[in-house]
C-alpha positions as CSV (number, residue, x, y, z in Angstrom):
1,M,0.0,0.0,0.0
2,P,1.3,3.5,-0.7
3,P,2.2,5.5,2.4
4,S,-0.6,7.6,3.7
5,V,-0.3,11.4,3.1
6,P,-1.1,13.5,6.2
7,S,-4.2,15.7,5.8
8,L,-3.8,19.5,5.2
9,P,-4.8,20.4,8.8
10,R,-2.2,18.0,10.2
11,R,0.5,19.3,7.9
12,V,-0.3,22.9,8.9
13,A,-0.3,21.9,12.6
14,R,3.0,20.2,12.2
15,I,4.6,23.2,10.5
16,L,3.3,25.5,13.3
17,R,4.6,23.1,15.9
18,T,8.1,22.6,14.4
19,S,8.9,25.8,12.4
20,L,9.9,28.9,14.3
21,F,9.6,30.9,11.1
22,A,5.9,29.9,10.8
23,Q,5.3,30.6,14.5
24,V,6.9,34.1,14.3
25,A,4.9,34.9,11.1
26,V,1.6,33.9,12.7
27,A,2.5,35.9,15.8
28,L,3.2,38.9,13.6
29,V,-0.2,38.8,11.9
30,L,-2.0,38.2,15.3
31,G,-0.2,41.2,16.8
32,I,-1.4,43.4,14.0
33,L,-5.0,42.2,14.4
34,V,-5.0,42.7,18.2
35,G,-3.4,46.1,17.9
36,K,-6.0,47.2,15.3
37,L,-9.1,45.7,17.1
38,W,-8.1,46.3,20.8
39,P,-5.6,49.1,20.9
40,G,-6.1,49.7,24.7
41,F,-5.4,46.0,25.5
42,A,-2.5,46.0,23.0
43,S,-0.6,48.8,24.9
44,D,-0.5,46.5,27.9
45,L,1.5,43.9,25.9
46,Q,4.7,46.0,25.9
47,P,6.5,43.8,28.5
48,L,6.3,40.8,26.2
49,G,8.7,42.4,23.6
50,D,10.8,44.2,26.2
51,G,11.3,41.1,28.3
52,F,12.5,39.1,25.4
53,T,15.0,41.9,24.3
54,R,16.3,42.1,27.9
55,L,16.9,38.4,28.0
56,I,18.8,38.5,24.7
57,K,20.9,41.5,25.8
58,T,22.1,39.6,28.9
59,I,24.0,37.1,26.7
60,I,25.3,39.4,23.9
61,S,28.3,40.7,25.8
62,P,29.6,37.4,27.1
63,L,29.0,35.8,23.7
64,V,30.9,38.5,21.9
65,F,33.7,38.2,24.4
66,C,34.0,34.4,24.0
67,V,33.8,34.4,20.2
68,V,36.5,37.1,19.9
69,V,38.9,35.6,22.4
70,V,38.6,32.1,20.9
71,G,38.9,33.6,17.4
72,I,42.1,35.4,18.2
73,A,43.6,32.5,20.1
74,K,42.7,30.0,17.4
75,A,43.9,32.2,14.5
76,G,47.2,32.6,16.2
77,D,48.0,35.9,14.5
78,L,47.2,39.2,16.2
79,K,48.4,41.2,13.2
80,A,45.7,39.5,11.1
81,F,43.1,40.5,13.7
82,G,44.3,44.1,13.5
83,R,44.0,44.0,9.7
84,I,40.5,42.7,10.0
85,G,39.6,45.6,12.3
86,L,41.1,48.2,9.9
87,K,39.5,46.8,6.8
88,A,36.1,46.6,8.6
89,L,36.3,50.3,9.6
90,I,37.1,51.2,5.9
91,W,34.2,49.2,4.7
92,F,31.9,50.8,7.3
93,E,32.8,54.3,6.4
94,V,32.4,53.7,2.7
95,A,29.0,51.9,3.1
96,S,27.5,54.4,5.6
97,T,28.6,57.4,3.4
98,L,27.1,55.8,0.4
99,A,23.8,55.3,2.3
100,L,23.9,59.0,3.3
101,I,24.4,60.1,-0.4
102,I,21.7,57.8,-1.7
103,G,19.3,59.2,0.9
104,L,20.1,62.8,-0.1
105,L,19.7,62.1,-3.8
106,A,16.4,60.4,-3.3
107,A,15.0,63.2,-1.1
108,N,16.1,65.8,-3.7
109,V,14.5,63.9,-6.6
110,V,11.2,63.0,-4.8
111,Q,10.8,66.0,-2.5
112,P,8.7,64.2,0.2
113,G,8.2,67.3,2.3
114,S,7.3,69.8,-0.4
115,G,3.9,71.4,-0.3
116,M,3.4,70.8,3.5
117,H,4.0,74.4,4.5
118,V,4.4,73.5,8.2
119,D,4.7,76.4,10.7
120,P,7.5,75.3,13.2
121,A,5.8,77.4,15.9
122,T,2.9,75.0,15.9
123,L,5.1,71.9,16.6
124,N,5.6,70.6,20.1
125,S,9.4,70.5,20.6
126,A,8.9,69.2,24.2
127,A,7.7,65.9,22.7
128,V,11.2,65.5,21.2
129,D,12.8,66.1,24.6
130,A,10.5,63.5,26.0
131,K,11.4,61.0,23.3
132,T,15.2,61.5,23.9
133,G,14.9,61.7,27.6
134,G,17.0,64.8,27.7
135,G,20.1,62.9,26.4
136,H,22.7,63.9,23.9
137,L,25.0,62.3,21.4
138,P,28.6,62.0,22.6
139,S,31.3,64.1,20.9
140,T,34.1,62.3,19.1
141,T,36.4,62.6,22.1
142,E,33.6,61.3,24.4
143,F,32.9,58.4,22.1
144,I,36.5,57.3,22.0
145,V,37.0,57.7,25.8
146,N,33.7,55.9,26.5
147,A,34.8,52.9,24.4
148,L,37.6,52.3,26.9
149,P,36.5,50.2,29.9
150,T,36.9,51.5,33.5
151,S,36.5,48.0,34.9
152,F,36.4,44.4,33.6
153,I,33.0,43.7,35.2
154,G,31.6,47.1,34.5
155,A,31.9,46.6,30.7
156,F,29.6,43.5,30.9
157,A,27.3,45.1,33.5
158,E,26.7,48.1,31.3
159,N,26.5,45.9,28.2
160,S,28.9,48.2,26.3
161,L,29.9,46.2,23.2
162,L,32.9,48.3,22.3
163,Q,34.4,48.0,25.8
164,V,33.8,44.3,25.8
165,L,35.5,44.1,22.4
166,I,38.6,45.8,23.7
167,L,38.7,43.5,26.7
168,A,38.3,40.5,24.5
169,C,41.2,41.7,22.2
170,L,43.4,42.2,25.3
171,V,42.6,38.7,26.7
172,G,43.1,37.1,23.3
173,A,46.4,38.8,22.8
174,A,47.5,37.8,26.3
175,L,46.6,34.1,25.5
176,L,48.7,34.3,22.4
177,H,51.6,35.8,24.2
178,L,51.6,33.3,27.1
179,G,50.9,30.3,24.9
180,H,48.9,27.2,25.7
181,T,51.6,25.7,27.9
182,K,51.4,28.4,30.6
183,V,47.6,28.7,30.7
184,P,46.4,25.4,29.3
185,Q,42.9,25.6,30.9
186,V,41.9,29.1,30.1
187,L,41.0,28.7,26.4
188,P,39.0,25.4,26.9
189,A,37.1,27.1,29.7
190,I,36.1,30.0,27.5
191,E,35.1,27.6,24.7
192,Q,32.9,25.7,27.1
193,A,31.4,29.0,28.4
194,Q,30.6,29.8,24.7
195,E,28.8,26.6,24.3
196,I,26.7,27.2,27.4
197,I,25.8,30.7,26.0
198,F,24.7,29.2,22.7
199,A,22.5,26.7,24.6
200,I,20.9,29.6,26.5
201,V,20.3,31.4,23.2
202,G,18.3,28.3,22.1
203,F,16.2,28.4,25.2
204,V,15.4,32.1,24.9
205,M,14.6,31.9,21.2
206,R,11.6,29.7,22.0
207,L,10.0,32.9,23.3
208,A,10.5,34.7,20.0
209,P,6.9,34.3,18.8
210,I,5.5,35.8,22.0
211,A,7.9,38.7,21.8
212,V,6.9,39.5,18.2
213,F,3.2,39.3,19.0
214,G,3.6,41.8,21.9
215,A,5.8,44.2,20.0
216,M,3.7,44.3,16.9
217,A,0.4,44.7,18.9
218,V,1.9,47.7,20.8
219,L,3.1,49.3,17.5
220,I,-0.3,49.1,15.8
221,G,-2.2,49.9,19.0
222,Q,-0.2,53.1,19.6
223,Y,0.2,54.5,16.1
224,G,-2.6,52.8,14.2
225,L,-2.5,52.3,10.4
226,G,-3.6,55.9,9.7
227,V,-0.1,57.3,10.2
228,I,0.9,55.4,7.1
229,E,-1.5,57.4,5.0
230,T,-0.3,60.7,6.5
231,Y,3.3,60.1,5.7
232,A,2.9,57.8,2.7
233,K,5.3,59.7,0.5
234,L,8.1,59.8,3.0
235,I,7.6,56.1,4.0
236,V,7.6,54.9,0.4
237,L,10.7,56.9,-0.4
238,C,12.6,55.6,2.6
239,Y,11.7,52.0,1.9
240,A,12.5,52.4,-1.8
241,A,15.9,54.0,-1.0
242,A,16.6,51.1,1.4
243,A,15.6,48.6,-1.4
244,L,18.0,50.3,-3.8
245,F,20.8,50.2,-1.2
246,I,20.1,46.5,-0.6
247,V,20.4,45.8,-4.3
248,L,23.8,47.6,-4.3
249,L,24.8,45.4,-1.3
250,A,23.8,42.3,-3.3
251,V,25.9,43.5,-6.3
252,A,28.9,44.1,-4.0
253,L,28.5,40.8,-2.3
254,K,28.3,39.0,-5.6
255,A,31.3,40.8,-7.1
256,L,33.5,40.3,-4.0
257,T,32.6,36.8,-2.9
258,G,30.4,35.3,-5.6
259,L,27.7,34.7,-3.0
260,S,24.0,35.5,-3.4
261,L,22.4,37.9,-1.0
262,W,19.0,36.4,-1.8
263,K,20.2,32.9,-0.8
264,F,21.6,34.5,2.4
265,L,18.2,36.1,3.1
266,R,16.6,32.7,2.8
267,Y,19.3,31.3,5.1
268,I,18.5,33.9,7.9
269,R,14.8,34.3,7.2
270,E,13.8,33.4,10.7
271,E,16.3,35.9,12.2
272,M,15.1,38.6,9.8
273,L,11.5,38.1,10.7
274,L,12.2,38.2,14.4
275,A,14.2,41.4,13.9
276,L,11.3,43.0,12.0
277,G,8.8,41.9,14.7
278,T,10.8,43.2,17.6
279,A,12.3,46.2,15.7
280,S,15.7,45.3,17.1
281,T,18.8,43.8,15.5
282,E,20.3,43.1,18.9
283,S,17.6,40.4,19.5
284,V,19.1,38.3,16.7
285,M,22.8,39.1,17.1
286,P,23.7,35.8,18.8
287,R,22.0,33.7,16.2
288,V,23.3,35.7,13.3
289,M,26.9,35.4,14.6
290,Q,26.4,31.6,14.8
291,K,25.0,31.4,11.3
292,L,27.8,33.5,9.8
293,R,30.3,31.1,11.4
294,K,28.5,28.1,10.0
295,A,28.5,29.8,6.6
296,G,32.3,29.8,6.5
297,A,33.3,33.1,8.0
298,R,36.2,32.7,10.5
299,D,35.5,33.2,14.2
300,D,37.8,36.2,14.6
301,A,36.2,38.0,11.6
302,V,32.6,37.4,12.8
303,G,33.5,38.3,16.4
304,L,35.0,41.6,15.5
305,V,33.2,42.8,12.4
306,L,29.5,42.2,13.4
307,P,29.5,43.7,16.9
308,T,31.6,46.6,15.7
309,G,29.2,47.2,12.9
310,Y,26.4,47.7,15.4
311,S,28.1,51.0,16.4
312,F,29.9,52.0,13.2
313,N,27.8,50.7,10.3
314,L,24.2,51.8,10.7
315,D,23.4,52.0,7.0
316,G,19.6,52.0,7.5
317,A,19.8,54.8,10.1
318,S,22.1,56.8,7.7
319,L,19.5,56.5,4.9
320,Y,16.7,57.6,7.2
321,L,18.7,60.5,8.7
322,S,19.6,62.0,5.4
323,I,16.1,61.7,4.0
324,G,14.6,62.9,7.2
325,T,16.8,66.0,7.3
326,L,15.7,67.1,3.8
327,F,12.1,66.2,4.5
328,I,12.0,68.5,7.5
329,A,13.7,71.3,5.6
330,Q,11.2,70.9,2.7
331,A,8.2,70.7,5.1
332,V,9.1,74.1,6.7
333,G,9.9,75.7,3.5
334,V,13.8,75.8,3.8
335,D,15.7,75.3,0.6
336,L,19.1,73.8,1.4
337,S,22.0,74.7,-0.9
338,L,24.5,72.2,-2.2
339,G,27.0,73.4,0.4
340,Q,24.5,72.9,3.2
341,Q,23.7,69.4,2.0
342,I,27.4,68.5,1.9
343,T,27.5,69.8,5.5
344,V,24.5,67.4,6.3
345,V,26.6,64.5,5.0
346,L,29.7,65.5,7.0
347,V,27.7,66.0,10.2
348,L,25.8,62.8,9.9
349,M,29.0,60.9,9.2
350,L,30.0,61.8,12.7
351,T,26.8,61.8,14.6
352,S,25.6,58.4,13.2
353,K,28.6,56.7,14.7
354,G,27.5,57.4,18.3
355,M,23.9,56.5,18.0
356,A,23.8,52.9,19.1
357,G,22.2,52.3,22.5
358,I,21.0,55.9,23.0
359,P,17.3,56.4,23.5
360,G,15.8,58.6,20.7
361,S,19.3,58.7,19.0
362,A,17.8,59.5,15.6
363,F,16.1,62.6,16.9
364,L,19.3,63.7,18.7
365,A,21.3,63.2,15.4
366,L,18.6,65.2,13.5
367,S,18.6,68.0,16.1
368,A,22.4,68.2,15.9
369,T,22.3,68.4,12.1
370,A,19.6,71.1,12.2
371,S,21.6,73.1,14.7
372,S,24.8,72.8,12.6
373,L,23.0,74.2,9.6
374,G,21.4,77.0,11.4
375,A,18.6,77.2,8.8
376,I,16.2,74.6,10.1
377,P,14.3,75.2,13.4
378,A,15.2,72.6,16.0
379,G,11.6,72.1,16.9
380,A,10.8,71.0,13.3
381,V,12.3,67.6,14.2
382,A,9.0,66.9,15.9
383,L,7.5,66.3,12.5
384,L,9.0,62.8,12.4
385,L,7.7,61.7,15.8
386,G,4.6,60.1,14.3
387,V,6.5,58.1,11.7
388,D,9.7,57.2,13.4
389,R,8.5,53.9,14.7
390,I,7.2,52.9,11.3
391,M,10.7,53.3,9.9
392,D,12.2,50.8,12.3
393,S,11.5,47.9,9.9
394,M,13.5,49.7,7.2
395,R,16.4,50.5,9.5
396,V,16.5,47.0,11.0
397,V,16.6,45.2,7.7
398,T,19.2,47.5,6.1
399,N,21.4,47.6,9.2
400,L,21.4,43.9,9.6
401,L,22.0,43.1,6.0
402,G,24.7,45.8,5.8
403,N,26.6,44.3,8.7
404,C,26.3,40.7,7.4
405,V,27.6,41.7,4.0
406,A,30.4,43.5,5.8
407,V,31.4,40.3,7.5
408,F,31.5,38.3,4.2
409,A,33.3,41.1,2.4
410,V,36.0,41.7,5.0
411,S,36.4,38.0,5.6
412,R,37.0,37.5,1.9
413,W,39.3,40.5,1.8
414,E,41.4,39.0,4.6
415,G,41.3,35.4,3.3
416,A,39.2,34.4,6.4
417,L,36.2,33.0,4.4
418,D,35.7,29.4,3.4
419,L,34.0,30.2,0.1
420,D,33.2,26.6,-0.9
421,R,31.5,26.0,2.4
422,A,29.6,29.3,2.2
423,K,28.2,28.4,-1.2
424,R,27.2,24.9,0.0
425,V,25.5,26.3,3.1
426,L,23.7,29.1,1.4
427,G,22.7,26.8,-1.5
428,G,20.9,24.6,1.0
429,E,23.2,21.6,0.7
430,T,24.0,19.3,3.5
431,A,27.3,20.2,5.1
432,P,30.3,17.9,5.0
433,A,29.8,14.3,6.0
434,E,28.9,13.6,9.5
435,T,31.0,10.5,9.7
436,E,34.2,12.6,10.1
437,T,32.8,14.2,13.2
438,E,31.7,10.9,14.6
439,A,35.2,9.4,14.0
440,V,36.9,12.2,15.9
441,S,34.3,12.3,18.7
442,V,35.7,8.9,19.9
443,E,39.0,10.7,20.6
444,T,37.2,13.4,22.5
445,E,35.7,10.8,24.8
446,T,39.1,9.4,25.6
447,G,40.5,12.8,26.5
448,T,41.8,14.0,23.2
449,V,40.3,17.3,21.9
450,S,38.9,16.7,18.4
451,P,39.7,19.1,15.6
452,E,36.1,20.0,15.3
453,T,36.0,20.9,19.0
454,E,39.1,23.1,18.6
455,T,37.7,25.1,15.7
456,G,34.2,25.4,17.2
457,T,32.5,24.5,13.9
458,A,31.7,20.9,14.1
459,P,28.0,21.1,14.9
460,A,27.5,23.5,12.0
461,E,29.3,21.1,9.6
462,T,27.1,18.2,10.4
463,E,23.7,19.8,10.0
464,T,21.4,20.7,7.2
465,V,21.2,24.3,6.5
466,P,18.3,26.0,8.4
467,A,16.7,26.9,5.2
468,E,15.7,23.3,4.8
469,E,14.9,22.6,8.4
470,D,11.5,22.7,10.0
471,E,12.5,22.1,13.5
472,P,15.5,23.2,15.5
473,A,17.4,20.5,17.2
474,P,16.9,20.4,20.9
475,A,19.7,22.1,22.8
476,A,20.6,18.9,24.6
477,K,21.8,17.3,21.4
478,S,24.3,20.0,20.6
479,S,25.6,22.5,23.2
480,K,26.8,24.6,20.3
481,E,23.7,24.8,18.2
482,P,20.8,26.7,19.9
483,V,17.4,25.6,19.1
484,S,17.0,26.6,15.5
485,E,15.4,28.2,13.7
486,V,15.3,31.9,14.0
487,G,19.2,42.9,13.8
């Protein structure tokens, strides 16, 4: 007899039960419906999204520390690590500047704020202060000084990624200097801590659908769908400019590495959907780091480029800031000259670097830009209060893809990318044979560390790519691979 085919309801139930992508997608739709139908109730769901983000943030700093230390120690070449950092900064500056220029060109062509004739005196500038909490963007000197840790524990307690990166570089350099003979237990202990962190990531990711439901319900409940009609021209322009920038990223990735951005998008589709739902790239950083390592990028490149990009490579924010500045000027009837627009680019090149982790940072950057020009009333920034949250999806997608492409590009530039493996993984093929891992695992049980254990990549090499999976493997089966699948 031919094997029985499960009925459609059973297949749907199985997908919802086993696929985190499906769970998050359903949660997204339910959140929109609840926010639209019961806005008062939806506003009470804020803790669902906030709680999930807080849990993720607790493991970002220790994860970055472990990945960078292990990457430096395993690579065995501190100069190569320095080259990766320098090349990453060059890439970040070029990419973010390109994003600023694209935003300015788009705003000049489309003129999203023309014809609004807004009187700045009628705008509530106090609302901007409430949004930013009275904060300010750090100066260049403050930014550099604040990147230096004042205590080892304090960097982790404050969740300061740049400080944690510096500590990780120092520890990794010290391990290279001392060698494995003097401190034989330190590196294995850090590797084991890394595996524990990945297991925790798997546990937390099971809550992703709940977080997306709560965050989306709050968004629709607070702002409604009417704001989209009011700012339709601006919203469409920002998303169209972001789409153009992503196309350029795809071309750059193809030219530099031969990899397809669209295949990569399919590979991280769960992480992307979660980032969209929670409006946060931080919520997916641990999983994205893991997937980039599985896709052939070396540990030290992933550990340095991706976290650094969260501070230095905010491409989506750069697009939004340049378009937003011209939108405000056009709305209040100010015609910016070419020289003033060049000033906008120069100011935003600086202010966009210190935005990460600061509440209302986009409004602080816009206010600083308006002040530097002297032609736009500072209170006019309040024009964007109603639409800012709608732009989060554009910023999240562009920031995340920009940083992921940076990892691949810099890794290829430095020779730290296993290109054949990357093509296999992104193409949906099964990674190299599991039998090799099983053979060396016997040595591990007898007390010899297997090559896979040393490189920290074995679990990734013995699994099918997430794009083909329905269900993440339980954390107990692999301490390295968090429960799959999900900036």
